[in-house]
C-alpha positions in Angstrom: 68.3 71.3 -70.6 65.8 73.1 -68.4 65.7 73.2 -64.6 62.5 72.1 -62.9 61.0 72.4 -59.4 58.1 70.2 -58.4 55.5 70.8 -55.6 53.6 67.7 -54.5 56.2 65.1 -55.4 54.7 62.5 -53.0 51.3 62.5 -54.7 49.6 60.1 -57.0 50.2 62.0 -60.2 53.8 63.1 -59.5 55.5 60.1 -61.1 54.0 61.0 -64.5 55.6 64.4 -64.2 58.9 63.0 -63.1 58.9 60.6 -66.1 58.0 63.5 -68.4 60.8 65.8 -67.1 63.3 62.9 -67.5 62.1 61.8 -70.9 62.2 65.3 -72.3 65.9 65.6 -71.3 65.5 68.0 -68.4 66.5 67.9 -64.8 64.6 68.3 -61.5 66.5 70.6 -59.2 64.3 70.7 -56.1 61.0 69.2 -54.9 58.6 69.8 -52.0 56.0 67.6 -50.3 54.7 67.6 -46.7 55.2 63.8 -46.6 58.6 62.2 -46.9 57.6 59.0 -48.7 59.4 60.2 -51.9 61.9 57.5 -52.5 60.7 57.5 -56.2 63.1 60.5 -56.6 66.0 58.0 -56.6 64.6 56.4 -59.8 64.5 59.7 -61.7 66.6 62.4 -60.1 68.7 61.1 -57.2 70.5 64.4 -56.8 67.4 66.4 -56.4 67.1 68.6 -53.3 64.0 67.9 -51.2 62.0 69.7 -48.6 59.0 69.0 -46.4 58.5 72.6 -45.3 57.4 75.2 -47.8 59.4 77.9 -46.0 62.7 76.1 -46.6 61.7 75.2 -50.1 61.0 78.9 -50.8 64.3 79.9 -49.3 66.2 77.4 -51.5 64.4 78.5 -54.7 65.3 82.1 -53.9 68.9 81.2 -53.2 69.4 79.6 -56.6 67.4 82.2 -58.5 70.6 84.0 -59.7 72.7 80.8 -60.3 72.9 78.3 -63.1 70.4 76.1 -61.1 67.6 78.7 -61.3 64.2 77.3 -62.1 62.9 77.5 -65.6 59.7 75.7 -64.8 57.7 74.8 -61.7 55.4 71.7 -61.9 52.4 71.8 -59.6 51.0 68.4 -58.5 49.3 69.5 -55.2 45.6 69.2 -54.1 43.2 71.2 -56.2 42.6 74.0 -53.8 46.3 74.8 -53.5 47.0 75.1 -57.3 46.2 78.8 -57.4 48.6 79.7 -54.6 51.4 77.4 -55.9 51.0 78.8 -59.5 51.4 82.3 -58.1 54.5 81.2 -56.2 56.1 79.8 -59.4 55.4 83.0 -61.4 56.8 85.2 -58.6 59.9 82.9 -58.5 60.6 83.7 -62.1 59.5 80.4 -63.6 56.9 79.3 -66.1 54.4 76.9 -64.5 53.0 73.5 -65.5 49.9 72.6 -63.4 47.8 69.5 -63.1 44.1 69.7 -63.7 41.9 71.3 -62.6 44.0 74.4 -63.0 41.9 76.3 -60.4 38.5 75.8 -58.9 36.8 79.0 -60.1 36.8 81.1 -63.3 37.7 84.3 -61.4 41.0 82.7 -60.3 41.9 82.6 -64.0 41.4 86.4 -64.3 43.8 87.0 -61.4 46.4 84.7 -62.8 46.3 86.5 -66.2 47.3 89.7 -64.4 50.2 87.9 -62.7 51.3 86.5 -66.1 51.5 90.1 -67.4 53.3 91.4 -64.3 55.9 88.6 -64.3 56.3 87.9 -68.0 55.9 84.2 -67.3 53.3 81.7 -68.5 50.9 79.2 -66.9 50.4 75.8 -68.7 47.7 73.2 -67.9 47.9 69.5 -68.4 44.9 68.7 -70.7 46.1 65.3 -71.9 42.9 64.1 -73.6 43.5 66.7 -76.3 46.7 64.8 -77.2 45.1 61.3 -77.2 45.2 60.0 -80.8 41.7 58.6 -80.7 40.3 61.9 -79.4 42.1 63.9 -82.0 40.7 61.5 -84.7 37.2 62.0 -83.3 37.7 65.8 -83.4 38.8 65.7 -87.0 35.8 63.5 -88.0 33.4 66.0 -86.4 35.1 69.0 -88.1 34.9 67.3 -91.4 31.3 66.1 -91.0 27.9 67.8 -91.3 28.4 71.3 -89.9 24.7 71.6 -89.0 24.5 68.3 -87.1 23.9 68.3 -83.3 25.4 65.1 -81.9 23.8 63.0 -79.1 26.4 61.7 -76.7 26.4 59.7 -73.5 29.4 60.0 -71.1 29.8 57.5 -68.3 32.8 57.5 -66.0 32.9 55.4 -62.8 36.1 55.1 -60.8 35.6 53.4 -57.5 37.0 54.9 -54.3 37.0 53.6 -50.8 36.4 55.3 -47.4 39.9 56.9 -47.6 38.6 59.2 -50.2 36.3 61.0 -47.7 39.0 61.3 -45.1 41.4 62.9 -47.6 41.1 66.4 -49.1 39.3 64.9 -52.1 36.2 64.2 -50.1 36.0 67.9 -49.1 34.2 69.8 -51.8 35.8 73.1 -50.7 39.2 71.6 -51.5 38.6 69.2 -54.4 35.6 71.0 -56.1 33.5 67.8 -55.8 33.2 64.8 -58.0 32.6 66.7 -61.3 35.7 68.8 -60.8 37.9 66.0 -59.3 37.3 63.3 -61.9 35.4 65.0 -64.7 37.2 68.2 -65.6 39.3 66.7 -68.4 36.3 65.1 -70.0 34.4 68.4 -70.0 37.5 70.1 -71.5 37.6 67.5 -74.2 34.0 67.9 -75.1 34.2 71.7 -75.2 37.3 71.4 -77.4 35.5 69.3 -79.9 31.9 70.6 -79.8 32.2 74.3 -78.9 30.9 76.5 -76.3 28.3 75.5 -73.7 24.8 76.7 -74.3 23.1 75.1 -71.3 24.3 73.3 -68.2 21.6 71.3 -66.4 22.4 69.2 -63.3 19.9 66.3 -62.6 21.6 64.7 -59.5 24.6 65.8 -57.4 25.9 64.3 -54.1 29.1 63.2 -52.4 29.7 60.2 -54.7 28.1 61.0 -58.1 26.9 63.7 -60.4 24.7 63.5 -63.5 23.4 66.1 -65.9 23.0 67.4 -69.4 25.4 69.7 -71.2 24.3 71.4 -74.4 27.3 72.5 -76.5 27.1 74.3 -79.9 27.2 70.9 -81.7 26.3 68.3 -79.1 23.9 67.2 -76.4 25.8 65.3 -73.7 24.2 63.3 -71.0 26.8 62.5 -68.4 27.1 60.4 -65.3 30.2 60.4 -63.1 30.6 58.4 -59.9 33.2 57.2 -57.4 30.8 54.5 -55.9 31.5 50.9 -56.9 27.8 50.1 -56.5 27.1 52.1 -59.6 29.3 49.9 -61.8 27.4 48.2 -64.6 27.2 44.4 -64.5 29.7 43.9 -67.3 32.4 45.7 -65.3 31.6 43.7 -62.2 31.8 40.4 -64.0 35.2 41.3 -65.3 36.4 42.3 -61.9 36.9 46.0 -62.9 36.6 48.9 -60.5 36.7 51.5 -63.3 34.3 52.0 -66.1 34.8 54.6 -68.9 32.5 54.9 -71.9 31.6 57.6 -74.4 28.9 56.9 -77.0 28.3 59.2 -79.9 25.1 58.6 -81.9 25.0 55.1 -80.3 28.6 54.2 -81.3 31.3 53.9 -78.8 34.4 56.1 -79.0 37.2 53.7 -78.0 40.0 55.5 -76.1 40.9 53.1 -73.3 44.5 52.7 -74.5 47.1 55.3 -75.3 47.2 57.1 -72.0 50.7 56.0 -70.9 52.8 58.8 -72.5 50.4 61.7 -72.6 52.1 63.6 -69.8 55.4 63.3 -71.6 53.8 64.5 -74.9 52.2 67.4 -72.9 55.7 68.4 -71.7 57.1 68.3 -75.2 54.4 70.6 -76.4 54.9 73.0 -73.5 58.7 73.1 -74.0 58.0 73.9 -77.7 55.8 76.8 -76.7 52.6 75.0 -77.7 51.1 74.4 -74.2 47.5 75.0 -73.2 47.3 78.3 -71.3 44.7 80.1 -69.2 42.2 80.9 -71.9 42.3 77.3 -73.1 41.3 76.0 -69.7 38.6 78.6 -69.0 35.6 76.7 -70.6 36.0 73.6 -68.5 36.6 75.5 -65.3 33.4 77.4 -66.0 31.5 74.1 -66.5 32.6 72.5 -63.3 32.0 75.7 -61.3 28.5 75.9 -62.6 27.8 72.2 -61.8 29.1 72.7 -58.3 26.9 75.6 -57.6 23.8 74.4 -59.5 20.5 73.3 -57.8 19.8 69.7 -59.1 16.4 69.5 -60.9 15.9 65.7 -60.3 14.9 63.2 -62.9 13.3 65.5 -65.4 14.1 66.1 -69.1 17.0 64.3 -70.8 18.9 62.6 -68.1 21.5 59.8 -68.2 20.0 56.4 -67.5 22.3 55.7 -64.5 20.8 58.8 -62.7 17.9 56.5 -61.9 20.1 54.4 -59.5 19.2 54.7 -55.8 21.1 57.5 -54.1 23.3 56.5 -51.3 23.9 57.9 -47.8 27.2 59.4 -47.0 29.5 56.4 -46.1 30.5 58.0 -42.8 26.9 57.9 -41.7 27.1 54.1 -41.3 30.7 53.7 -40.2 32.0 53.4 -36.7 35.4 54.7 -37.7 33.9 58.0 -38.6 33.9 59.0 -35.0 
């Protein structure tokens, strides 16, 4: 049984980590969150120590460092811009780290973390759950066993509707979330690079607060993508079905079906990490480079090979038309 700590236990993704720690036969010793709506701990680890102040959490972790309760792993489920600092804390505390995506916001953060791994002797692991999805693994095998000279044409569409709260939270601040491409797209970019090789060209056609669209040329694929958090960009078929999320990948005109099978991917990620087979810093570098380039690119507009949904009318920032923005 391994001892875990968890930072960000009050957040959206934390329950998947709590479930994974429990289902892999380990224990959560201590957790931290600035909010105290963390009653979910009672469902998984009712004896877990909990703090709302980092300083007290830090003191506790240091106090148990030379006891049987010392941390073997620290799970990081905090806002994107805090990942780097919290990973560093975990390494300095003598623990291996398991971090949610995106691992960091910029490629140079990876370089610095590699130095810390060498200094501390501990490892950083990232949750890249799409690599463990059976349908995605099957697709990768088919590509590897297919025509080695073929360049595949792919369309990626991902729309996950968000309300005004999004822009009030850290997610609506590009300096904290990395923007739409980073916040909701990084795991797709990782999956595509994992299957189709290194990026040869990264073109951004449109980019604003609620959507991003562009073209990625990998070694073995041309990928037109459109990502959005605006419900007004949902296709008619999704609206008719009352859905607020739309996810679709088409390869050579055929859909890659992977809507199911997400339930246990965090638990499987933990199993792989505990077996020494986790995805480390170099594994995550390609997708972090992709989202960093997208964030800093100058959109070229509707020129060249762009995703059809890029033609949708661009929207004003929602706060521009809301009284409650004052």
